[in-house]
N, C-alpha and C positions, 0 to 999 in steps of 0.2 A: 434916520433911525434906527436902533438894534432890533437883531432879529433878537426872537425868545429862542431860548436853546431846549429842543426836546427834553432836555433830562433835567433845567428848571421847572416843566412844568410837570405838576405832580396829578397824579388821575383820584380824585375824590371818588368815585364809581363804588361803591361797595360792593363788597364778594357776592352777594346773595341775587345780582340781579343779572338776568341771563340777555348778555347782547345780541343771541343768534335772534332771539324777540323782538329785540329793538331793528332789528333791520329790515325786517318784515313790513312797516309803518306803510303805509301811502296817503302820498298828503291829495288832501281833501274828500276823503272817502267818504263821510257823513255832511258834507258839502249841502248837495240836494236836499235833504234831509232835514240838516237845521233850517234852511231858507225855508222851505214848502209851511214851517209851521211858527216863525218869526217873524212880525210887523215891528221894526223898529222904531221909534219916534222918538225925539231927544225931547223932553220939557224945559223949558227954563225954570231955572233954581227956585223966582217964588212961586209958583205954580206946584213946583213939586211938593212946596209944604203945606199947601192946601189939598193936593190929591196922592197921598202917601203908597199906595199901590194900584196894581192897573186895576182893581174890582171899581174900585172908585174912580177911575178916570173913564171908563167903560160907563159905567152908571150916568156919568156927567153927560158924555157925548150922546148918549140914547137919549135920557132927557133933550138934549138939543135936537137933536134929530126928531122927534117929536112934536118939538113946539114950530121946527120948520117944517113940518109938513112931509119929511123923507122917512122912507123904512128905511128898516135895517134889512141886511141879506136875507135874513131867516124869514120876516113878513115878506118878505117880495118873491121869495119861491115860491108860495099859495098863489101871491098875486101872479106869477106866470102861469102858473098852473089854473086859475079860473078863466083871463083872460084867452086861453088857449083853448079851454074848451067853449068858451062862446065863440071864440073864431070857429072852430068845427062846425061846432051846429049851424051857423051862420050859412 
């Protein structure tokens, strides 16, 4: 393999970019924030045609939970509070 000469490599960076700001970057700075609000699920291509966006997927999953008798997290919170109150009263 040949070594690339430093003279042969041209700098494509525009003069208006400030390199001092680029050196202050921190790897993974927003990783925790991104992961806290993200739940990535891969959908097969045939299902992606039926469910084009996250709202349609959420509607279908909520309907499935209702049909199966499972509650969603928002409705579970109210159930836990009422169950806790019943235990406290007893």
